[in-house]
N, C-alpha and C positions, 0 to 999 in steps of 0.2 A: 504494500500500500504506500502511496506517496506520503511524505512527511507533512504534518499539519501543525502549525503553531496554535496551541490552545490557550496559552497565557503569554501574551506579548510583553516585551519590556515596557514599563510604564513611561508615559510621556515626560514624567518628572526627571527621568534619567538625563535629559538634555540640560537641565539646570542644576542637577545634583549628581554628577557622574561618579563621585566617589563617596562612600559611606563615611560620615563624620561622627556617628553615634550609634550605640547599640542599646537594646532594651535591658534594663537592670534585671528584669525577670529571667532572662536567658542566663546572665552571668551568675545570678543567685542560685538558680537551679544547677548550673554546672559546678559551682562551689559546694553545694550540698552533696552532690554525687562524689566529689573528691573526699569530703568528710566521711561519707558512708563507706568508702573504700579504705579508710584508715591512712590517707595520704596527706592529711592537712598539715602536719608538722613539717614534712619535707617540702610541701608546696609553699608554706609560709616563709621558708628560708630562701625561696627563689623570687620573691616579689617584694617590692618596696612597701613599707608599713603604711604609707599614705595612700597608695593605690589599693591595698587590701582593705583599708578603712573605708574607702569610697564605695567598695562593693558591699561590705558587711553592713554599712549604715544606710544603704539605699533602701528605698521603699519600692514596692512592686510597681511596674509599668512606667518608671521614670527613665529618661534618657541619660546615658553615661557616655563620656567622650570615647571615641573609638580607640584612643591610646590606652584607656583602662582595659578594654577588651583585649587588645594586643598583649598587654603586660600579663593579663590573667592567663591567656592561652599559651604564651611563651613560658610562663612559670610551670604550667602543667607539662608542656613538652620537655622541659628540662628534667622531668622525672624519668624519662626514657621508659615509659610503660609499654608492655607488649601491645601490638596492634589490636588484638582481640579485646583487651581491656579498654582501650581507647574507644572502640566501637560500642562496647557495653555502656560506658559512661555517657556517650552521646545518646544512646537509646534511653538511658535512665532520665535524661533531661526531658525528653518528649513525654515520658510517663508522668513526670513531675508537673509539667506545665499544661498537660492536656485539659485540665479543668478550666484554664483561662484561654490560652492561644488556640489549642485544638478543640477545646470545648465548644467554642463559637462555631467552628467549622462543622463539627459533628451534629450539633443541634440544628443548624441550617439544613444540612443534608438529610437528616431524618425527617424534618418537616416537609421537605420537597419530595421525599421518596427516592432520592438518588444516592443513597449510601453505598459506596463502592471504593475500590482503590483509586479510581479517578477523582473521588471526592477531595482527597488531599491534593492530588496533582493539579487539578483544575483550579484550585484556590491557592496555589503556591505563591503567586504574586502577592496576595493578601497577607499570607504568613510571613513572607520576606519583609514586606513593608511594616509589619507589626514588630519585627525584630531589629531592623536596621534603618537608619535615617540616611538615605543616599545610596547610590549604586542601584542595581536592579536585577531582576530574575526573569527568565523566560522558560517556558515549558513547551516542548515539542513532542507530539505523538509520532513515534517512529514505527509502531506496530500495534496490533490489537491489545497487547499487554506489555508494551514497551514505551518508555518515555526518556527524553533527554532533558536534564536540567542545565541551564547555562546561567551562571551568576557572574556579573561584572561589577567592577568598582568596589570590591570588598577587600580592604587591607588585611583582614583576618585570614584570607586565603594564603598569605605568605607563611603561615604557621602550619607545619605538617600535622601536628596534633589536631588543630582545628579541622583540617580537611578530613581526617579520619573520624573524629567525633561527629562531624556534620553528616558524614556518610552513615554512621550509626543512627543519627537523628532521623534522617530520611527513611532509613530502613524500618526503624521502630514505628515511625509515624504511619507508614504505609501498611505495616502489619496490624494496625488497628482495624483494617478493613479486609485483609486477606492473609492467608497463613504462610505462604512461601514467597519471599521477596529477595531479590538479588540486586545489590547496588555496586556498580563498578566506577572507580575514579578514573576518568579519562582526561584529567587535567594535564596539559603539557608541562614538562619540567621548567620550561622557560617562562611560563605564565606568571604574572605578578599578582594582580588582584582579581584573578579570573578562576572560576571553578566550572568543571564539566562533569556531570554524573550521568550514568546510564542506569535506568531502573527497569527491572523486569520482574514479573510476578506470575504465579500460577493460580 
C-alpha cells in the first residue's frame, strides 16, 4: 500500500522549529521510575543539585527548560544501564502518566468507538505537543499495521538513553491497545535533533 501521512507536522513547526521546553510530568515520571529501580543515589551524583531541585519541586503539567530535560536524561545515560532496562523505564513512564496524557486519548477513543493501536498513533501529534514546546512529530502509515514516527527539532534526541527510553515509551503506549508491538530505531547516527521509529504490531 502507498504511504499515507496520518499526522502531519504541525504548522507551528515553522515558528518553533526546535523544542525549548518539556513537560514536568514527563520528567517527574521518569525520575520516579529511576527511584523505583533503586538508581536514585547514582543518578543524583550525575546531575547538578539545582537542576535536580527544579525537577523535584515542579508541579504537574508545568513547562521546564529543555536544558533541564537534557541534564536529566544525560544523568541517566551516565549510569550505563542495559538497553532492556532503558526500554523498561521508558515503558514505566507511559504507565505512570496514562491517567493524564494517555488518559485523555483513551477516553476520547472509547467515546468514539475507535479504540485500537491506531488510537495512539493517530493522536501522536497531540501527545508530542503535550510533552514538548517546539519541534514537531509526524506519523506515516506504511502498512496495515505498520507506522513510521518522525520527530524533528528535539534536542533530547542527542541522548542515546532518551532514544531508547522513548522507544520503550512508544512500545508500552501502543501495547495499551494491542498485545504484540515491535519498535525499531531507524535514526541515522549523524542525526542531531531528529528521531525515526518504525512501529509494527500484530
